[in-house]
C-alpha beads as a LAMMPS data file, in Angstrom:
LAMMPS data file: protein, C-alpha beads

222 atoms
221 bonds

1 atom types
1 bond types

-500.0 500.0 xlo xhi
-500.0 500.0 ylo yhi
-500.0 500.0 zlo zhi

Masses

1 110.0

Atoms # bond

1 1 1 -17.359 -2.981 -12.452
2 1 1 -17.328 -0.375 -15.520
3 1 1 -14.173 -0.718 -18.027
4 1 1 -14.429 3.136 -18.527
5 1 1 -13.744 3.669 -15.334
6 1 1 -10.290 2.004 -15.191
7 1 1 -9.505 3.230 -18.539
8 1 1 -9.774 6.446 -17.404
9 1 1 -8.307 5.903 -14.275
10 1 1 -5.471 4.636 -16.194
11 1 1 -5.273 7.633 -18.627
12 1 1 -5.385 10.344 -15.805
13 1 1 -2.760 8.612 -13.501
14 1 1 -0.551 8.319 -16.869
15 1 1 -1.134 12.042 -17.614
16 1 1 -0.017 12.813 -14.031
17 1 1 2.929 10.354 -13.239
18 1 1 4.735 9.855 -16.799
19 1 1 6.512 13.322 -16.985
20 1 1 7.981 12.460 -13.879
21 1 1 9.150 8.456 -14.861
22 1 1 6.752 7.247 -11.859
23 1 1 4.743 5.336 -14.503
24 1 1 6.075 2.135 -14.645
25 1 1 4.600 -1.907 -15.726
26 1 1 6.139 -2.801 -12.054
27 1 1 4.169 -0.121 -10.523
28 1 1 0.853 -1.162 -12.643
29 1 1 1.294 -4.464 -12.007
30 1 1 1.995 -3.681 -8.008
31 1 1 -1.520 -1.546 -8.161
32 1 1 -3.989 -4.111 -10.019
33 1 1 -2.298 -7.191 -8.098
34 1 1 -3.635 -5.237 -4.965
35 1 1 -6.689 -4.379 -6.329
36 1 1 -6.978 -7.988 -7.329
37 1 1 -6.505 -9.317 -3.671
38 1 1 -8.604 -6.876 -2.171
39 1 1 -11.533 -8.010 -4.314
40 1 1 -10.695 -11.580 -3.425
41 1 1 -10.755 -10.734 0.541
42 1 1 -14.235 -10.001 0.183
43 1 1 -13.455 -6.673 2.169
44 1 1 -16.036 -3.674 1.996
45 1 1 -14.358 -1.082 3.656
46 1 1 -10.415 -0.295 2.710
47 1 1 -7.855 1.983 4.565
48 1 1 -5.010 2.950 2.125
49 1 1 -1.958 3.641 4.830
50 1 1 0.269 6.334 2.696
51 1 1 -1.907 6.535 0.309
52 1 1 0.150 9.222 -1.728
53 1 1 -1.109 10.698 -4.693
54 1 1 -4.380 8.535 -4.563
55 1 1 -3.644 5.521 -7.549
56 1 1 -4.613 2.538 -5.535
57 1 1 -7.704 4.885 -4.413
58 1 1 -8.888 5.713 -7.626
59 1 1 -8.685 2.106 -8.738
60 1 1 -10.609 0.971 -5.557
61 1 1 -13.212 3.634 -6.300
62 1 1 -14.021 1.977 -9.563
63 1 1 -15.635 -1.109 -7.711
64 1 1 -18.499 -0.764 -5.897
65 1 1 -17.894 -3.729 -3.730
66 1 1 -16.056 -1.025 -1.505
67 1 1 -18.195 1.187 0.293
68 1 1 -16.089 2.842 2.267
69 1 1 -12.387 4.046 1.175
70 1 1 -10.308 5.993 3.252
71 1 1 -6.528 7.256 2.519
72 1 1 -4.145 8.926 4.447
73 1 1 -0.959 10.225 4.257
74 1 1 0.912 12.760 6.440
75 1 1 1.899 14.633 2.853
76 1 1 -0.266 17.737 2.753
77 1 1 0.931 17.705 -1.198
78 1 1 0.025 14.196 -2.040
79 1 1 -3.285 14.643 -0.530
80 1 1 -3.989 17.542 -2.491
81 1 1 -2.722 15.746 -5.461
82 1 1 -4.971 12.693 -4.601
83 1 1 -8.159 14.970 -4.022
84 1 1 -7.488 16.085 -7.540
85 1 1 -7.018 12.812 -8.863
86 1 1 -10.389 11.499 -6.978
87 1 1 -12.264 14.792 -8.356
88 1 1 -12.792 15.542 -4.131
89 1 1 -14.257 18.594 -2.844
90 1 1 -12.202 19.800 -0.205
91 1 1 -15.683 21.356 1.292
92 1 1 -17.586 18.170 0.564
93 1 1 -18.561 16.096 3.546
94 1 1 -16.966 13.048 3.985
95 1 1 -18.821 9.829 1.926
96 1 1 -17.922 6.996 0.278
97 1 1 -13.972 8.288 -0.414
98 1 1 -12.374 10.329 2.505
99 1 1 -8.730 11.481 2.777
100 1 1 -7.282 12.319 5.882
101 1 1 -3.698 13.766 7.416
102 1 1 -2.650 11.511 9.619
103 1 1 0.386 9.013 10.222
104 1 1 -0.003 5.322 10.401
105 1 1 2.966 5.109 13.235
106 1 1 0.120 6.831 15.673
107 1 1 -2.732 5.231 16.788
108 1 1 -6.265 6.941 15.848
109 1 1 -9.553 6.008 16.413
110 1 1 -10.821 7.333 12.964
111 1 1 -8.783 4.297 11.540
112 1 1 -10.419 1.536 13.297
113 1 1 -13.181 -0.919 12.079
114 1 1 -11.874 -1.481 8.652
115 1 1 -12.181 -4.707 6.772
116 1 1 -8.661 -3.997 4.870
117 1 1 -5.719 -2.142 5.321
118 1 1 -2.844 -1.295 2.473
119 1 1 0.683 -0.659 3.061
120 1 1 1.539 0.067 -0.527
121 1 1 5.393 0.676 -0.889
122 1 1 5.441 2.548 2.414
123 1 1 7.156 0.632 5.241
124 1 1 10.401 1.464 3.557
125 1 1 9.936 5.061 3.950
126 1 1 9.724 4.693 7.676
127 1 1 13.209 4.978 9.637
128 1 1 13.574 1.439 11.052
129 1 1 13.388 2.488 14.979
130 1 1 9.746 3.471 14.177
131 1 1 8.783 0.379 12.783
132 1 1 7.812 -0.834 16.057
133 1 1 5.226 2.348 16.221
134 1 1 3.605 1.119 13.304
135 1 1 3.165 -2.537 14.355
136 1 1 1.406 -1.025 17.664
137 1 1 -0.706 1.015 15.540
138 1 1 -1.537 -0.933 12.517
139 1 1 -1.699 -4.575 13.718
140 1 1 -2.244 -3.444 17.382
141 1 1 -4.767 -0.976 18.004
142 1 1 -6.520 -0.505 14.116
143 1 1 -6.207 -4.424 14.010
144 1 1 -8.040 -4.567 10.472
145 1 1 -9.305 -8.389 9.460
146 1 1 -6.611 -8.463 6.508
147 1 1 -3.788 -6.194 6.009
148 1 1 -1.358 -6.406 2.534
149 1 1 2.202 -4.709 2.514
150 1 1 4.195 -4.506 -0.287
151 1 1 7.769 -3.719 -0.241
152 1 1 11.095 -3.649 -2.713
153 1 1 12.862 -7.169 -2.692
154 1 1 16.638 -5.825 -2.272
155 1 1 17.977 -8.793 -4.010
156 1 1 16.702 -7.971 -7.084
157 1 1 18.029 -4.394 -7.276
158 1 1 21.485 -5.734 -9.538
159 1 1 18.407 -6.499 -12.256
160 1 1 17.578 -3.133 -12.224
161 1 1 21.018 -2.350 -13.019
162 1 1 21.228 -0.489 -9.513
163 1 1 24.769 -0.511 -7.578
164 1 1 25.042 -2.205 -4.320
165 1 1 23.924 -0.276 -1.288
166 1 1 21.808 2.325 -3.645
167 1 1 18.270 2.532 -2.779
168 1 1 15.567 2.838 -5.407
169 1 1 14.197 6.195 -4.012
170 1 1 16.161 8.742 -2.172
171 1 1 13.212 8.677 0.621
172 1 1 13.893 4.917 1.637
173 1 1 15.311 4.682 4.857
174 1 1 15.567 0.580 3.794
175 1 1 15.165 -2.141 1.124
176 1 1 14.998 -5.473 2.838
177 1 1 16.184 -8.867 1.242
178 1 1 13.193 -11.267 0.981
179 1 1 14.526 -13.256 4.587
180 1 1 14.678 -9.922 5.955
181 1 1 11.328 -9.267 5.140
182 1 1 10.091 -12.634 6.292
183 1 1 11.467 -12.385 9.821
184 1 1 9.794 -9.159 10.307
185 1 1 6.612 -10.228 8.802
186 1 1 6.623 -13.679 10.970
187 1 1 7.437 -11.590 14.186
188 1 1 4.066 -8.826 13.549
189 1 1 1.561 -11.931 12.839
190 1 1 2.758 -13.762 15.897
191 1 1 2.790 -10.922 18.095
192 1 1 -0.778 -9.547 16.957
193 1 1 -2.320 -12.744 16.198
194 1 1 -2.211 -12.741 12.457
195 1 1 -1.069 -15.537 10.054
196 1 1 0.905 -14.192 7.255
197 1 1 1.047 -15.605 3.364
198 1 1 3.800 -14.117 0.944
199 1 1 3.993 -13.926 -2.690
200 1 1 6.112 -11.869 -5.290
201 1 1 5.137 -9.150 -7.663
202 1 1 7.078 -8.657 -11.048
203 1 1 9.141 -11.330 -13.215
204 1 1 10.549 -13.699 -11.323
205 1 1 14.533 -14.882 -10.979
206 1 1 15.157 -18.505 -10.075
207 1 1 17.793 -16.560 -7.882
208 1 1 16.786 -13.386 -6.793
209 1 1 13.218 -13.562 -6.349
210 1 1 10.776 -10.819 -8.008
211 1 1 11.483 -7.201 -7.973
212 1 1 8.458 -6.491 -5.333
213 1 1 7.555 -8.709 -2.415
214 1 1 3.926 -8.774 -0.694
215 1 1 2.846 -10.013 2.543
216 1 1 -0.772 -10.901 3.461
217 1 1 -1.684 -10.462 7.009
218 1 1 -4.877 -12.352 8.194
219 1 1 -6.323 -11.644 11.516
220 1 1 -7.047 -14.703 13.361
221 1 1 -9.913 -15.168 15.414
222 1 1 -9.894 -15.608 18.821

Bonds

1 1 1 2
2 1 2 3
3 1 3 4
4 1 4 5
5 1 5 6
6 1 6 7
7 1 7 8
8 1 8 9
9 1 9 10
10 1 10 11
11 1 11 12
12 1 12 13
13 1 13 14
14 1 14 15
15 1 15 16
16 1 16 17
17 1 17 18
18 1 18 19
19 1 19 20
20 1 20 21
21 1 21 22
22 1 22 23
23 1 23 24
24 1 24 25
25 1 25 26
26 1 26 27
27 1 27 28
28 1 28 29
29 1 29 30
30 1 30 31
31 1 31 32
32 1 32 33
33 1 33 34
34 1 34 35
35 1 35 36
36 1 36 37
37 1 37 38
38 1 38 39
39 1 39 40
40 1 40 41
41 1 41 42
42 1 42 43
43 1 43 44
44 1 44 45
45 1 45 46
46 1 46 47
47 1 47 48
48 1 48 49
49 1 49 50
50 1 50 51
51 1 51 52
52 1 52 53
53 1 53 54
54 1 54 55
55 1 55 56
56 1 56 57
57 1 57 58
58 1 58 59
59 1 59 60
60 1 60 61
61 1 61 62
62 1 62 63
63 1 63 64
64 1 64 65
65 1 65 66
66 1 66 67
67 1 67 68
68 1 68 69
69 1 69 70
70 1 70 71
71 1 71 72
72 1 72 73
73 1 73 74
74 1 74 75
75 1 75 76
76 1 76 77
77 1 77 78
78 1 78 79
79 1 79 80
80 1 80 81
81 1 81 82
82 1 82 83
83 1 83 84
84 1 84 85
85 1 85 86
86 1 86 87
87 1 87 88
88 1 88 89
89 1 89 90
90 1 90 91
91 1 91 92
92 1 92 93
93 1 93 94
94 1 94 95
95 1 95 96
96 1 96 97
97 1 97 98
98 1 98 99
99 1 99 100
100 1 100 101
101 1 101 102
102 1 102 103
103 1 103 104
104 1 104 105
105 1 105 106
106 1 106 107
107 1 107 108
108 1 108 109
109 1 109 110
110 1 110 111
111 1 111 112
112 1 112 113
113 1 113 114
114 1 114 115
115 1 115 116
116 1 116 117
117 1 117 118
118 1 118 119
119 1 119 120
120 1 120 121
121 1 121 122
122 1 122 123
123 1 123 124
124 1 124 125
125 1 125 126
126 1 126 127
127 1 127 128
128 1 128 129
129 1 129 130
130 1 130 131
131 1 131 132
132 1 132 133
133 1 133 134
134 1 134 135
135 1 135 136
136 1 136 137
137 1 137 138
138 1 138 139
139 1 139 140
140 1 140 141
141 1 141 142
142 1 142 143
143 1 143 144
144 1 144 145
145 1 145 146
146 1 146 147
147 1 147 148
148 1 148 149
149 1 149 150
150 1 150 151
151 1 151 152
152 1 152 153
153 1 153 154
154 1 154 155
155 1 155 156
156 1 156 157
157 1 157 158
158 1 158 159
159 1 159 160
160 1 160 161
161 1 161 162
162 1 162 163
163 1 163 164
164 1 164 165
165 1 165 166
166 1 166 167
167 1 167 168
168 1 168 169
169 1 169 170
170 1 170 171
171 1 171 172
172 1 172 173
173 1 173 174
174 1 174 175
175 1 175 176
176 1 176 177
177 1 177 178
178 1 178 179
179 1 179 180
180 1 180 181
181 1 181 182
182 1 182 183
183 1 183 184
184 1 184 185
185 1 185 186
186 1 186 187
187 1 187 188
188 1 188 189
189 1 189 190
190 1 190 191
191 1 191 192
192 1 192 193
193 1 193 194
194 1 194 195
195 1 195 196
196 1 196 197
197 1 197 198
198 1 198 199
199 1 199 200
200 1 200 201
201 1 201 202
202 1 202 203
203 1 203 204
204 1 204 205
205 1 205 206
206 1 206 207
207 1 207 208
208 1 208 209
209 1 209 210
210 1 210 211
211 1 211 212
212 1 212 213
213 1 213 214
214 1 214 215
215 1 215 216
216 1 216 217
217 1 217 218
218 1 218 219
219 1 219 220
220 1 220 221
221 1 221 222
């Protein structure tokens, strides 16, 4: 992996995100942690569900291990920004990297057959009543070998100086504590034939955990 590629990506992303206050050490750590686990998984095809402006896609693109990289989002504005970051021509035929306008709450034949799917800080943007649709689409229809999910740990919000009951982003529909996230993840794993492991991202507080919580779902061979 050429160092120049990662350096360029960090520079380009920082230039875009810094004016909006979106480039933080924690966010960078999340991206690097997910990338590390993606590499360790041995995956060659990766599906980024809710790819946003393409920050994870750009990092994946630096790694030769990943021969097929697809990002989806329901926001055309986000996809346009990702296209710029990734230097993709809208008229260009699909190649190693592809962007699709799609929802991860709906089964889509184009999104099957991937080794790894990532939901990086996305489930909290979904209305709780629609999480069952996400489960059926991602774990029931797409069925990648591995799924990585990260989401805020609500317990840690007080250490960010936040008032009780407030969310980290105005578009968040919920933010779960660790017990609630584990109950949801364990249920998803059991219902769909996956094993799940949990870990933290960010500085760890002995009582409140870390700012970001992560679940790694591994499909169990039938």
